[in-house]
C-alpha positions as a printed NumPy array, in Angstrom:
array([[110.449,  80.625, 103.268],
       [111.436,  83.229, 100.971],
       [111.062,  86.527, 101.966],
       [108.518,  88.688,  99.774],
       [109.591,  90.813,  96.784],
       [108.838,  94.369,  96.819],
       [107.432,  95.421,  93.119],
       [108.026,  98.841,  92.298],
       [104.281, 100.788,  91.722],
       [104.198, 102.281,  88.204],
       [104.597, 105.97 ,  88.402],
       [101.687, 106.412,  87.368],
       [ 99.668, 104.535,  89.767],
       [101.32 , 106.382,  92.259],
       [100.89 , 109.683,  91.029],
       [ 97.028, 108.611,  91.001],
       [ 96.713, 107.632,  94.769],
       [ 98.53 , 110.754,  96.028],
       [ 95.33 , 112.751,  94.187],
       [ 92.181, 113.162,  95.141],
       [ 90.206, 110.043,  94.435],
       [ 87.247, 112.456,  93.116],
       [ 88.228, 116.142,  92.562],
       [ 85.088, 117.236,  90.876],
       [ 83.428, 116.024,  94.145],
       [ 85.625, 118.813,  96.126],
       [ 84.284, 121.528,  93.162],
       [ 80.905, 120.845,  93.514],
       [ 80.991, 120.891,  97.161],
       [ 82.837, 124.296,  97.192],
       [ 80.686, 125.796,  94.778],
       [ 79.171, 129.057,  96.093],
       [ 75.678, 128.207,  94.219],
       [ 75.413, 124.913,  96.133],
       [ 76.441, 126.642,  99.654],
       [ 73.892, 129.11 ,  99.15 ],
       [ 70.878, 126.554,  98.215],
       [ 72.173, 124.158, 100.741],
       [ 72.405, 126.983, 103.285],
       [ 68.916, 128.233, 102.422],
       [ 67.42 , 124.837, 102.319],
       [ 69.041, 124.376, 106.124],
       [ 67.539, 127.258, 107.296],
       [ 64.136, 126.234, 105.786],
       [ 64.79 , 122.931, 107.697],
       [ 65.535, 124.478, 110.967],
       [ 63.053, 127.857, 110.984],
       [ 60.342, 127.117, 108.778],
       [ 60.324, 122.993, 109.516],
       [ 60.564, 122.67 , 106.07 ],
       [ 60.986, 119.145, 105.568],
       [ 58.598, 118.535, 102.255],
       [ 61.402, 120.44 , 100.569],
       [ 63.845, 117.923, 101.617],
       [ 62.017, 115.018, 100.826],
       [ 60.802, 116.247,  97.006],
       [ 64.605, 117.547,  96.205],
       [ 65.634, 113.277,  97.581],
       [ 63.109, 112.226,  95.27 ],
       [ 64.191, 114.222,  92.112],
       [ 65.811, 112.402,  89.449],
       [ 66.102, 114.241,  86.103],
       [ 66.536, 117.705,  85.854],
       [ 63.119, 118.573,  84.847],
       [ 61.944, 117.362,  88.48 ],
       [ 64.96 , 119.03 ,  89.622],
       [ 64.134, 121.885,  88.58 ],
       [ 60.243, 122.142,  90.018],
       [ 61.44 , 120.802,  93.321],
       [ 63.889, 124.206,  93.292],
       [ 60.925, 126.206,  92.114],
       [ 58.685, 125.039,  94.937],
       [ 61.719, 124.986,  97.39 ],
       [ 62.099, 129.071,  96.59 ],
       [ 58.189, 129.937,  97.166],
       [ 57.885, 128.185, 100.391],
       [ 61.717, 129.657, 101.897],
       [ 60.227, 133.029, 100.513],
       [ 57.479, 132.785, 103.071],
       [ 59.408, 131.487, 105.668],
       [ 62.25 , 134.106, 105.132],
       [ 59.008, 137.259, 105.141],
       [ 57.468, 135.483, 108.146],
       [ 60.606, 135.206, 110.365],
       [ 63.061, 138.305, 109.043],
       [ 62.988, 140.361, 111.859],
       [ 63.328, 137.601, 114.282],
       [ 66.376, 135.981, 112.167],
       [ 68.126, 138.753, 110.452],
       [ 70.61 , 136.189, 108.746],
       [ 68.197, 134.848, 106.532],
       [ 68.376, 135.775, 102.992],
       [ 66.642, 134.655,  99.815],
       [ 69.599, 132.728,  97.074],
       [ 71.139, 134.419,  94.391],
       [ 69.397, 135.075,  90.939],
       [ 73.14 , 134.137,  89.732],
       [ 73.515, 131.017,  91.975],
       [ 70.463, 129.467,  90.736],
       [ 71.478, 129.459,  87.167],
       [ 74.605, 128.338,  88.196],
       [ 72.904, 125.158,  90.401],
       [ 70.94 , 124.523,  86.981],
       [ 74.456, 124.323,  84.843],
       [ 75.638, 122.201,  88.022],
       [ 73.099, 119.911,  87.135],
       [ 73.719, 119.477,  83.585],
       [ 77.663, 119.293,  84.406],
       [ 77.401, 116.862,  87.796],
       [ 73.881, 115.183,  87.392],
       [ 71.176, 115.754,  89.334],
       [ 72.248, 112.583,  91.907],
       [ 75.56 , 114.43 ,  92.961],
       [ 74.011, 118.064,  93.089],
       [ 70.878, 116.93 ,  95.435],
       [ 73.593, 115.039,  97.485],
       [ 75.536, 117.922,  98.3  ],
       [ 72.473, 120.458,  98.953],
       [ 71.322, 117.753, 101.015],
       [ 74.702, 117.527, 102.881],
       [ 74.734, 121.246, 103.368],
       [ 71.445, 121.224, 104.817],
       [ 71.728, 118.492, 107.155],
       [ 75.565, 119.709, 108.812],
       [ 75.369, 122.101, 111.289],
       [ 75.824, 126.06 , 110.6  ],
       [ 79.242, 127.557, 111.443],
       [ 78.642, 130.668, 113.081],
       [ 81.57 , 133.44 , 112.772],
       [ 82.666, 133.806, 116.845],
       [ 83.495, 137.598, 118.199],
       [ 86.244, 135.57 , 120.288],
       [ 88.019, 133.76 , 117.127],
       [ 87.396, 130.376, 118.373],
       [ 85.239, 127.839, 118.579],
       [ 81.193, 128.808, 118.717],
       [ 80.254, 126.969, 121.729],
       [ 83.032, 128.987, 123.957]])
């Protein structure tokens, strides 16, 4: 029985395996606009039970539909913030610069990736700063 031959990998292949599979996704998820709107969507779901914005966002496929969904979401979210601002001091309306940036991201990455990032932020658990510096569950 012969021993399998170890064929050296091409240097370019080795380098590509060491890098992130899709670095543009990391940049998208780290973007301040995605975080700002994703957190606002999370708060709309958890405090205002605004599941219609989540569903509308899920079904937006074109940039035009995405713009309409964001407009309706912001209208609903402003109502949620105004009704709950005394009880939930952390609620805030997304910033204007992040609205512009969000639409630039749709032009750059497409509706599908941006909406997936927003929905992902909305559905993960919020990280609250701990007074002890440890886990929020301490």
